[in-house]
N, C-alpha and C positions, 0 to 999 in steps of 0.2 A: 953561189951568191957572194958578192964582195961585201966586205964590212965597210960601212961609211962612218966618217967621223962627224960627230955632232958639234956644230958651231955653237958656242955659248950665246945667250941672248944679248949680252952686252956688246959682243962683237958684231952681231946682226944690226944693232942700233947704229953703230959707227959706220959700217960698210955700206949701208943703203942710203945714206944722206948725200944728196948732190949739192944742195946749197941752202943758205940761211937768209931769210929776209926779215928785217925789222919794220913793223908797220906802226906809224905814229897815229895815235887816236886821242880823243879827249873824252873823259868820263865826267858826267855831271850828275850830281845828286843833291837833295835838300836835307838840311839838318832837321832833326826832330824838334829841338827846343826853340831855336830862333826862326826856323823856316826859311833861312837864306839859302840861296843856290850856290853850290861850290863846284867849280870845274877844275879838273886836274888833267895834265898831259900824261899819257901812259904810252909805253911802247910794248907791243906784243911781238912775239917771235913766231915766225912760220918756217917750217922746214920743208924743203922740196926733197922728196924721197922716191925710191923705186921699190915697188912691191917685191918681196922675196918669193912670193908664190907665182904670180902671173907676169911680173915684169913691167907693169904699167906705172908711169909716174903719177904721184899724187902729192897734195899739200897736207901737212899735219901741224897742229899746234903743239903736239907732244913730241919730245925727243925719243921716248922709248916705244915707238910704234914700228912695226915691221911689215904690216899688211894693209892693203888699201880698203878692204871691206871685211865685214863679218865672215863671209864665206871663205875668203882667203886665209883669214886668221884661224878658222876652224880646220882648214886643210893643213896648215902648218903645224898646229897642235897635234893632229892625228899622225902626221909624218914623224914628228919628234917622239911620239910614244912608241911607234913601231921599231925604231932603231935601237 
């Protein structure tokens, strides 16, 4: 049996990112005291990534994700424990 090298999670986060997309949105809410409506422009970041377990592309709002679903994430955790 060959010994495999564990890749640190930080390196997994960097290597599986394909692209970054900024989405412009407006957020509106009402103040409690005056009752006036406030709208602010915000930009959200979406990351296009490749799943480290199955290889499918997926979009994520988080930088520190490495799996496309709960099942793939559990498979990766189990593999990391075995090594």
